C-alpha positions as semicolon CSV with decimal commas, in nm:
position;residue;x (nm);y (nm);z (nm)
1;L;-2,789;-1,740;-5,378
2;V;-2,928;-1,695;-5,729
3;T;-3,173;-1,409;-5,774
4;E;-3,381;-1,236;-6,042
5;L;-3,466;-1,551;-6,238
6;T;-3,739;-1,548;-6,501
7;P;-4,038;-1,785;-6,454
8;K;-4,063;-2,090;-6,682
9;T;-3,702;-2,051;-6,806
10;E;-3,431;-2,315;-6,829
11;Y;-3,101;-2,241;-6,649
12;S;-2,767;-2,419;-6,636
13;L;-2,586;-2,377;-6,303
14;T;-2,224;-2,478;-6,246
15;V;-2,047;-2,490;-5,909
16;Y;-1,667;-2,518;-5,878
17;A;-1,470;-2,640;-5,578
18;I;-1,200;-2,386;-5,488
19;Y;-0,936;-2,447;-5,220
20;R;-0,638;-2,222;-5,156
21;G;-0,662;-2,067;-5,499
22;L;-0,686;-2,400;-5,684
23;I;-0,994;-2,484;-5,887
24;G;-1,115;-2,841;-5,849
25;D;-1,396;-3,045;-5,995
26;S;-1,725;-2,887;-6,096
27;A;-2,085;-3,000;-6,092
28;T;-2,348;-2,874;-6,337
29;I;-2,724;-2,903;-6,324
30;I;-2,986;-2,793;-6,574
31;T;-3,318;-2,691;-6,423
32;Q;-3,626;-2,488;-6,505
33;T;-3,797;-2,231;-6,288
34;P;-4,168;-2,298;-6,232
35;P;-4,434;-2,085;-6,402
36;V;-4,589;-1,804;-6,202
37;P;-4,929;-1,917;-6,073
38;P;-5,222;-1,708;-6,195
39;V;-5,378;-1,450;-5,966
40;K;-5,735;-1,490;-5,842
41;N;-6,026;-1,253;-5,813
42;F;-5,888;-1,007;-6,071
43;R;-6,119;-0,707;-6,082
44;V;-6,157;-0,340;-6,172
45;M;-6,198;-0,139;-5,852
46;E;-6,238;0,205;-6,004
47;E;-6,278;0,343;-6,356
48;G;-6,165;0,690;-6,453
49;L;-6,170;0,870;-6,784
50;F;-5,802;0,788;-6,845
51;S;-5,724;0,533;-6,573
52;L;-5,825;0,209;-6,405
53;R;-5,761;0,094;-6,050
54;L;-5,719;-0,285;-6,044
55;A;-5,706;-0,540;-5,763
56;W;-5,645;-0,914;-5,730
57;T;-5,573;-1,186;-5,480
58;P;-5,209;-1,301;-5,507
59;P;-5,127;-1,672;-5,546
60;L;-5,068;-1,868;-5,227
61;G;-4,717;-1,834;-5,087
62;K;-4,642;-1,506;-5,265
């Protein structure tokens, strides 16, 4: 499991076969994470003298 990837970034991933302490062949792929979809309905809910309360609808599937 690969975690904490950055959106719209290219990564090179290599996997090695290991059996009884011996390292075998490897396979490498180069892939790019997709961009983060934009939020919808971005709005200011409340304005204060030194603050804002914001709200938005998250992208589908998030």
